[in-house]
C-alpha positions as CSV (number, residue, x, y, z in Angstrom):
1,M,21.6,-9.5,5.3
2,V,18.1,-10.6,5.7
3,T,16.6,-14.0,5.1
4,N,13.7,-14.7,2.8
5,G,11.2,-15.3,5.6
6,G,11.5,-19.1,5.4
7,R,10.2,-19.5,1.8
8,S,11.8,-22.6,0.2
9,G,13.3,-22.5,-3.2
10,E,14.7,-19.0,-2.9
11,N,18.2,-17.8,-1.9
12,E,18.6,-17.7,1.8
13,M,20.6,-14.5,1.8
14,Q,20.2,-11.3,-0.3
15,S,22.8,-8.7,-1.0
16,P,22.2,-5.2,0.4
17,P,21.2,-3.9,-3.1
18,E,18.7,-6.8,-3.4
19,Q,17.3,-6.0,0.0
20,L,16.8,-2.4,-1.1
21,F,15.1,-3.6,-4.3
22,H,12.7,-5.8,-2.3
23,A,11.9,-3.0,0.1
24,L,11.2,-0.8,-3.0
25,Q,8.9,-3.4,-4.5
26,A,7.1,-3.6,-1.2
27,S,7.0,0.2,-0.8
28,D,8.6,-0.4,2.6
29,I,10.6,2.8,3.3
30,A,11.3,1.6,6.9
31,A,13.0,-1.5,5.6
32,A,15.0,0.6,3.1
33,R,16.2,2.9,5.9
34,A,17.3,-0.1,7.9
35,V,19.3,-1.5,5.0
36,L,20.9,1.8,4.3
37,R,21.7,2.3,8.0
38,D,23.5,-1.1,8.1
39,F,25.0,-0.9,4.6
40,P,25.5,2.7,3.7
41,E,27.4,1.6,0.5
42,A,24.3,-0.3,-0.8
43,P,23.1,2.5,-3.1
44,N,26.4,2.6,-4.9
45,E,26.2,-1.1,-5.8
46,K,24.4,-2.7,-8.8
47,L,21.6,-5.1,-8.7
48,P,22.1,-8.5,-10.4
49,S,20.3,-7.0,-13.4
50,G,23.1,-4.4,-13.8
51,S,20.8,-1.5,-12.9
52,S,21.4,0.7,-10.0
53,V,19.0,0.9,-7.1
54,L,18.5,4.6,-7.9
55,M,17.6,3.9,-11.5
56,T,15.2,1.2,-10.4
57,A,13.5,3.6,-8.0
58,I,13.3,6.2,-10.7
59,Y,11.7,3.8,-13.2
60,M,9.3,2.7,-10.5
61,R,8.3,6.3,-9.8
62,A,9.1,5.8,-6.1
63,S,10.0,9.4,-5.3
64,E,10.4,8.8,-1.5
65,F,13.0,6.1,-2.2
66,V,14.7,8.3,-4.8
67,S,15.0,11.1,-2.3
68,L,16.3,8.8,0.4
69,I,18.9,7.2,-1.8
70,L,20.1,10.6,-3.1
71,E,20.2,12.1,0.4
72,L,22.6,9.3,1.4
73,G,25.0,10.1,-1.4
74,A,24.2,7.6,-4.2
75,P,25.9,8.7,-7.4
76,C,23.6,10.4,-9.8
77,D,25.0,9.8,-13.3
78,I,23.8,11.4,-16.5
79,W,21.3,8.5,-17.1
80,A,19.7,9.0,-13.7
81,A,19.6,12.7,-14.0
82,A,17.9,12.4,-17.4
83,A,15.3,10.0,-16.1
């Protein structure tokens, strides 16, 4: 897990899916690869919102992240396939 960089008022630790989400928001593919290397199960877990990392990447039109997540075996359900 990574810390929040010392910012007060935020959770000190983030779950692997949250780390992926933050890498996605920052368009930081290197950070996403690092999370996925350390936590290969992360794409299979849900974000606190209930959405998958894959669906979030699809909605954000982050094709490089979508490709990376799918290459690593994230499940692609009918909703992700239709998006």
